[in-house]
N, C-alpha and C positions, 0 to 999 in steps of 0.2 A: 688204421685202427682209430676209432672215434674216442675222443677224450671228453668226458662229462665236464661241465663247467665248474662243478663243485669238487673236482678231483684235486686233491692236495697231496703234497709230499708226505704229510703226517698220516693221511688216511690210506695211502696206497703203497707207500714205499718205506724205505729205511735209509739210514745213513750209508749203508753199503751200496744201495742202488744209486744214491746221489754220487758217491765216490766213483762208481763205475762210469758215470758220465763225466765227472769233474776232472779226474786225474788224466785219462787219455786225452780229453779235450784241451786241458791246460798244456799238455805236451804238444798237441797239435797246433795250438796257438803259437808256441815258441818255435816250432819247426817250420810252419807254413805261412804265418801271418806277421808276427812281430819281428821287425828287424833289430838286430843287436850288433854291437861292434866286436864280432867274434874274432876278426883278424887281429885287432888290438889286444883283446883279452888273452888270446892264446899266443900272441906274438908270432904269427905265421906270415911270412912274406910270400908274395905272389898270389894273394887272395884279396877280394874286395874288403875294405876296412869295415863296412857295414853291410850285413846281408841277413836274410832269414836263415833259420837253421838248416833246412834242406839245401839251400844254395851254398852254405858254408861247407857242409859235408860233401856236396858234389864237387866243390872246388878242391877240397883235400884229396878226393879220389882222382880228380884230373891230374893233380900234381904227382900222385903216386904212380899212375899208369900212363901218363902223358906220352912217354917215349914208345909205348907199346900200342898206342891207339891205331896207327896205320895198319899194323898186323892184325889187331883185333877186328877192325873194320873189314879187312880182306877176308878173314875167316868167316865173319857173320854174313857178308854179302854173297860170297861165293857159295857158302853152305845154303843160304836161302834159295839161290837160283838152282843149285844142283838138286836139292831135296824136292823143290817144286816141280822140276822136270821129271824126277823119278816118280812123283805122286801121280803123274799122268799115265804111267806105265804099270803101276802096281795098285792093288786095292788096300788102302789104309783103313784098318778097323778102328783104331783109336779115334774117337770123335774130335778131341781137341787137336790132334796132329792133322787130321783130315781137313778141319776148318781153316787152319793157317797155311797148309801146304797145297791142297788141291784147289787152286784159285782159277779164276777165269783167264782167258787168253790175254786180255788187256793187262791184268796185274802181272801175269807170268812174263809177258814181254818186257816190262820195265824192270822186273827183278833180274832178268838176263842182261838187259842193257846196263843196269847198275853194276853187275858183276864184271862185265867187259870193261866198263869205265874204271872200276876200282883196280883191276889188274893193270890197266894202262898207267894209271896214276901211281900205283905202288912201285912198279918197275920202271917208271919214267920212259915209256915207249908209246908211240902212237902220235896222232895229229896234235899240233900245238894247241888247237882250240879246246882240246880235252885235257891235256896235262899242263896247261899254262898255270902260272901262279895266280892269274886273275880268274880262273875258272875252276878246274878240278881241285886245285889245292886250297882254294877258298872254301869250298864245300867240305873238304877233308878237315879244314880248320875248325868247323863248327861241330864236328862229330864228337869230340871229347865232352862238350857240354851236354849233347843229347844222350850219349851213352851213360854218362855218370848220373845225370838228372833222372832219367827213366829208371835206372837201377835202384836209386835211393827212394824215389817217390813211389815206385811200384809196391814196395813193402810198407811204406809209412802213410800212404793216403788214407787207409781206414781210420787213422786217428782223427782226421777231419770229417770223413764221410759217415762213419758207422757208429759213433759214440755220442752223437747229439750236438756237436758244435755247430753244424750248419742249421740244424733245427732251431737252436737257441737264437742265433743271430738272425736267421731268416724270419722268425716270428716278430722280432723287434721292428724290422723295417719292411714287413711284407706289404702293407698298404702303400707305402711310398714307392717301392719298386714296381708294384703292379700298376699303379696309376701312371707313373711317369714312363716306365720302360716296358710294361706289359710282361714282366717276368716275376717269378716268386722272389721273396726276400733273400732266400738262401743263395741266390746268384751273386750276392755281394761277396761271399767267401771266394767264389771262383775269381772274381775281379781282384781281390786282395792278393790271392796266391799268384796271379799273373803279374800284378803291379809290383809286388815285392820280390817275386821269385823269377818266373819265366812264363811267357805266354802259352807255351805248350803244356805247362803244368795246369793252367786254367782249363785248357781244352780237355786234358785227361780227366779232370774232376767233372767237367760238364758231361762228357761222354758217359762216364760211370753213372752219374745221377740220372741221365736220360734213360739208360738201360734198366735202371732200378725203378723207374716210374715217377721220379720226383720232378722231371721236366717232360713236357710233351714235345712233339717235333718242332713246332714253331718256337717254343721257349728255348730249346737246345740250340737252334740255329741263331736266334737273336743273341744269346749269351756268347756263343762261339765267335761271332763276328763283330760284336759290340763291346764285350767285356773282357776278352782275352787280350789284355793290354800289353804293350811292350814293357818289360821290366824297368823299374827305376834305375838300377845299376847300368843297364845297357843304354838308357837315355843319357846318362852322364858321359858314356863313351862317345855318342853322337855329338853331344854338346862340346866335348873336349876336342874332337876331330875338327870342328868348325870354329873353335876359338871362343866359345860362349860360356865357359865355366864361370866367368865373372858376372854373367847375366843368366845364370842357370835358373833362378827362381822365375823371372818372367818367361824364359824359354819354356820351362816345363809347365807353368800355368797356362800358357798358350796351347800346349798339347792337351792338357786336361779340358780346357774350354772347347776345343774342336772335338775331342772324343765324347764329351757330354752332349753336345748338340747332335752328333751322329747317332748316339745311343737313343736320343729322343725321337729323331726323325726316321731312321732306317726301319724300325719295326713296323711302321705304318705305311710303308711304300713297297713297291716291287723291288726285289723278288720275295722279301721276307713276308709280306702281307698275304701272299698266295699259299703259304705253307699251312697245312691243316693242323688242327689241335688234336692230333692222334698220339697215342703212346707207342713206344717201341714194342713191336710184336704183340700189341694189345694188352700189355701188362696193366694191372690196375693203377690208376693215377693216384699218387700219394699227395693229396692236397694239403697245404699247410693249415694246421689247426690254429686259428686266431680267434680269441675271445676278448671282448671289451671288459668283461667282468673279472675283477681281481687284478687287472693290469697286464700289460704285455710281457713284463719281466717274469711274472708268475707263470703265464701261459707258455712262454718260451722255455722256461725251466721244466715244466711238466712235459712238453713235447720232447725235449732233449732226453729226459730220464726214460721216457717210453721208448725212444729210439735206442738208447744204450742197453735197455733190457733185452732187446732183440739183436744185439751186436753179434757178429760171428766169433767163433772160438779162435784162439791163437793159431791152431793148426790150419783152420780154414783160411785165415788171413795169409799165412805163409804160402799155402798151396796156390791160392788165387793170385797172390803177388808174383809168384814164380811164373805162373801161366801168362799173366799180363806182360811181364818183362819179355818172355820168349816171343809172344805174339808181336810186341812192338819191335823187337830187334829183327825178327824174321820179315815182318811185313813193312815196317816203316823205313828203317835205315837204308835199304836199297833204293827206295823211291826218292828219299831226300837226296841221295847222291846222284841218281839219274836225272831227276827233274831239275835239281839245282845246277848241275853242270850244263845241261842243255840250255837253261834259262840264261846263265851267265855267258855262255858261248854266243848266244844270240845278241846279248847286250854288248859284249866286248869285241866280237869279230864280224859282226854284220851291221848294216845300216838300218835294220828293221825298226829299232826304237826311234831312230832319227826320222824315218819316214812317217811313222804313225804319230809322231809328236808335233807335226806341222800345225794342226788345229790348236795345240796347247800353246804354241808360240803366240798366236793371236790373242788367246785368253790372257796370257801373262803380260803382253803388251797393253791390253785393255786395262789390266789391273795395275799398270805402271810399275812393273817389276823389271829392274835392269837386267841385262844379259839374258833376255828372254829366249833368244835362239839357242844359246849354249845350255841354258838351264832346263829347257823343255823336255829333252830326253830323260833327265833325272826325275821328272814328275811321274813318268810312266814306268821307268825301270824298277821302281819300288815294288812292283808286282812280283819281280823275281827275287829280290833280297832287300832287307831293310837297311843294310849298311852301304850299298853301292851308291845311292843318291848323294849321300854326304861326301863320299870319296870323289864323286864327279864334280862337285862344286867347291871343293876345299882349296882350290888354287888361289893365287893372289889376284887373278884377273876378275874375280867375282865380287860384286858389291856386298856389303854386310847384310843389307836387307834381303838380298837374294839367298845368301847362305842361311839366314834365319828362316825364311819361308820354306826352303827345301828341307832343311833339317827338321823343323817341327812337323812338316807335312809327312816326311818319311816315317816318323814315329806314329802319326795319327792314322796312316793308311791301313795298318794292322794286318792286311792279308798278304802274306809273303810265301811264294811257292817253295822257297828253300826251308821253310819252317812251319808256320801256322797253317798255310794252305795245304801242304802235304799231310799234316797231322789230321786236319779236318776231313780231307778226302778219304783217308784210310780209316777214319773212325766210323761209327754208326750214325753220326749226325747227318741228316738227309740234305746235304748240299753237294752239288756237282761243280765241275770246273766252270761251266757257263755262269752259274750263280755267283761263284767267287769272283769272276772277272767283272760282272755287273756291279757287285757290291764294292769291289775295289774302286771302280770308276765313280760310283756314287759317293763313296766315302771321300775320295779325292776332291770332288766338286764341292761337297759340303764343307770339308775342312778348309779348302782355299777361301771360301766365303767368310770363315771365321778368322783364319790366320792372317790374311792380307791386311784387313783394317788394323789389327793389333800391330802388325809389323810396321805399318806406315805411322802409327802413333809412337812407336819406339825408336824409329830411325829417321 
């Protein structure tokens, strides 16, 4: 919808229209962007002292259902495989159910594999490399976060997406984001939701915006692999694991520096540069309305109010939220368990990562990083999971500079098959496994070039 430059709130709207933007967006700010000390305010133990609202609610839900998570996962994953197998034998007339159940042989195979793995883990039977505490149980351990976060965010995301919040902030920084990162300004909201909440949350927002026409294919891919950052709370977990909480500020600033350089370079090189500027299913592209006349604040406000006027009804929000949650649970949870378990089994029970890390040893030695041979596998194993690299180098035999490099690198690599990688592949964002592998390696190379000089200055 085009907005004339002389369009003002007084001319076209009323206080009620402004409030339709302002109240939901303000709530969205507190739920998805602004971190607050909820843990201290409500005196709740077992949750992060500072978190965004959605993260805090998710943690409360995890505490409430934590003991039942294995059973919930068993039901979801086995149900996903069983219903998907049935969908191959019967004709499903409901379009929604048909789309999530009648899948290709590739996705069906991994749903079945996920169900088999889940049964083994739940009943503690089967090969050690599947049911080990270092493989299957690690993946089962991240399920509470995914289940709780997707459940809460599935219903609350419209507060950020549909009532003008992204339009307002996007207009403010549109030129900066477009010039530097080749993406619309609204991508900053995806970043903040990832940074302060969870990376998968940012991908959910990006995927929804892509399907609605606010991002094209290239923009959605750039945002997914450059701006879906590891959350700040989890970064503190990595820092604490490696003993850097007393140096957390330089530790995290190094992560930010590496991520910033990656976000500038990656959109301009392969494979992101080859992706076309097309929209999802040829939906009309919703270009950000930016006008110099009257100031960006005024233009952002007008864009936001226009967006809020076309916001869905509460009933539509609830129905779509329920459908999104069912889709994610049926489609994604089995894949995370299957791919995550396989990846960790390769890392823990085979020499695969040791073999493929031989070139990395030479690179680390060239960069004068101590313990190069022992640390090299940790550089590549980050593709499977973000936490494993820090576990691998947390022993006393590793130099501080080595721990610093691996810890900051593991956060900067951003593409993890147990989390963001699986979410991206199951989303509509047009990236495949090969693309993610290339992006992971390129991010690793760029990040090392940023992190290592800083590490040598600090240690």
